[in-house]
C-alpha positions in Angstrom: 83.3 -159.4 236.8 84.0 -162.5 234.4 81.0 -161.7 232.2 82.1 -158.0 232.1 85.7 -159.0 231.0 84.1 -161.5 228.4 82.0 -158.7 227.0 85.0 -156.4 226.8 87.2 -158.9 225.0 84.3 -159.5 222.3 84.1 -155.8 221.9 87.8 -155.5 221.4 88.0 -158.3 219.0 85.1 -156.9 216.9 86.6 -153.4 217.0 90.1 -154.8 215.9 88.5 -156.8 213.2 86.4 -153.7 211.9 89.6 -151.6 211.9 91.5 -154.3 209.9 88.6 -154.7 207.4 87.8 -158.2 208.7 84.1 -159.1 208.8 83.3 -161.4 211.8 80.1 -163.4 211.2 78.1 -165.3 213.7 78.1 -168.8 212.5 74.8 -170.5 212.2 74.4 -172.9 215.0 75.4 -176.5 214.1 72.5 -178.9 213.7 72.4 -181.2 216.7 73.5 -184.7 215.6 71.5 -187.6 217.0 73.5 -189.8 219.4 73.1 -193.4 219.4 74.3 -195.1 222.4 75.5 -198.6 221.7 76.2 -201.2 224.3 79.0 -203.8 224.0 78.6 -205.5 227.2 77.4 -208.8 225.4 79.6 -208.4 222.4 82.4 -210.4 223.8 85.5 -210.4 221.5 83.6 -208.1 219.1 83.5 -205.1 221.3 86.5 -203.5 219.8 85.2 -204.4 216.3 81.9 -202.6 217.2 84.0 -199.5 218.2 85.8 -199.6 214.9 82.4 -199.9 213.0 81.0 -197.1 215.0 84.1 -194.9 214.0 83.4 -195.8 210.4 79.8 -194.7 210.5 80.8 -191.6 212.5 83.4 -190.6 209.9 81.0 -191.3 207.0 77.8 -189.5 208.1 76.6 -186.3 209.5 73.7 -185.7 211.9 74.7 -188.9 213.7 77.1 -190.0 216.3 77.5 -193.6 217.6 78.8 -193.5 221.1 80.0 -196.5 223.3 78.3 -197.6 226.4 76.4 -194.6 227.2 73.0 -196.2 227.0 71.4 -198.9 225.0 69.8 -197.7 221.7 71.8 -200.3 220.1 72.9 -203.6 221.9 75.5 -205.8 220.3 75.7 -209.6 221.0 78.1 -212.2 220.2 76.5 -215.4 219.3 77.6 -218.8 217.9 75.5 -220.3 215.2 72.3 -219.1 213.5 74.0 -216.3 211.3 74.7 -212.7 212.0 71.8 -210.4 211.8 70.2 -207.2 213.0 66.8 -206.5 214.5 65.8 -202.8 214.1 63.0 -201.8 216.5 63.0 -198.2 215.2 65.4 -195.9 213.3 68.6 -196.0 215.5 67.4 -198.6 218.0 67.8 -202.2 217.9 70.0 -205.4 218.3 72.9 -206.7 216.3 74.0 -210.4 216.6 77.4 -211.4 215.4 77.8 -215.1 214.8 81.4 -216.3 215.6 81.2 -219.0 212.9 80.4 -216.5 210.1 83.0 -214.1 211.5 85.6 -216.8 211.1 84.9 -216.9 207.5 83.9 -213.3 206.5 85.5 -210.0 207.6 84.1 -209.4 211.2 84.3 -205.6 210.7 82.5 -205.8 207.4 79.8 -207.8 209.2 79.5 -205.4 212.2 79.4 -202.3 210.0 76.9 -203.9 207.6 74.5 -205.0 210.5 74.9 -201.6 212.2 73.8 -200.1 208.7 70.4 -201.9 209.2 69.9 -200.2 212.6 70.6 -197.0 210.7 67.9 -197.6 208.1 69.7 -199.3 205.3 68.3 -202.6 203.6 70.2 -205.4 202.2 71.4 -205.2 198.6 72.4 -208.6 197.3 74.2 -207.6 194.2 77.6 -209.2 195.0 79.4 -205.7 194.7 82.1 -205.5 197.3 82.2 -201.6 197.1 78.7 -201.6 198.6 78.5 -202.3 202.4 75.0 -203.4 202.2 75.7 -206.2 199.6 76.8 -208.1 202.7 78.0 -211.7 202.3 76.9 -211.8 198.5 80.3 -210.2 197.8 82.1 -213.4 199.0 84.6 -214.2 201.7 87.3 -212.3 200.1 85.5 -209.0 200.3 86.8 -207.2 203.5 85.4 -203.6 202.6 83.9 -202.2 205.9 83.1 -198.8 204.5 79.7 -197.5 203.3 79.6 -196.1 199.8 79.0 -192.5 199.4 75.3 -193.2 198.5 74.8 -195.5 201.6 76.4 -192.9 203.9 74.3 -190.0 202.4 71.1 -192.1 202.8 71.9 -192.5 206.4 72.8 -188.9 206.9 69.5 -187.9 205.2 67.4 -190.3 207.3 68.9 -188.8 210.5 68.4 -185.3 209.1 64.7 -186.1 208.6 64.9 -185.6 204.8 64.2 -189.1 204.0 61.5 -191.3 205.4 62.6 -194.7 206.8 60.1 -197.4 206.2 60.1 -197.8 210.0 58.0 -200.7 210.9 57.6 -201.8 214.5 60.3 -204.5 214.2 62.5 -205.2 211.2 64.7 -208.3 211.2 67.5 -208.5 208.7 68.7 -212.0 208.2 70.5 -214.0 205.5 72.9 -211.1 204.6 75.6 -213.7 205.1 75.4 -217.1 203.4 75.2 -220.1 205.6 78.6 -221.3 207.2 80.5 -223.3 204.6 80.7 -226.9 205.4 83.8 -228.7 204.0 82.9 -231.1 201.1 84.1 -234.6 202.0 
């Protein structure tokens, strides 16, 4: 009975639309976005920042959705010492390590969004330009921009649409995006 009513409702809407001169087109099915499940169980105090970074990437890209704690494509860890870095095992999969010492000097949200960018297929760009997320720490401690540029976001969208090929080696480790922890001069 329910399917019969649904068919009747669709027929009535189509008839009313035709009578009023409205054309109703069937939209093309939306392309299925890839979901990257990230796990913050080891992120410590950076779990909330990981959620903010995921939201930034979700708003900047298409063909991709980062979703919290639904699996472990991406694991996020809080560490102390050794520097923040990412280890991509394949496009959309890997681990991000956020160093508490660096996050005390640089914007933790910029660090997190940058390191997730590596997991999403972006390389470092050490040009010091704060408007480019992948310039990392080369933009200095005053740079707090956590947003990918349009070009960076488009590259990630295209990688996940399959229109670009990621140079996806078995394991890429992205270190040294952030200069060493500053030591006070005596």
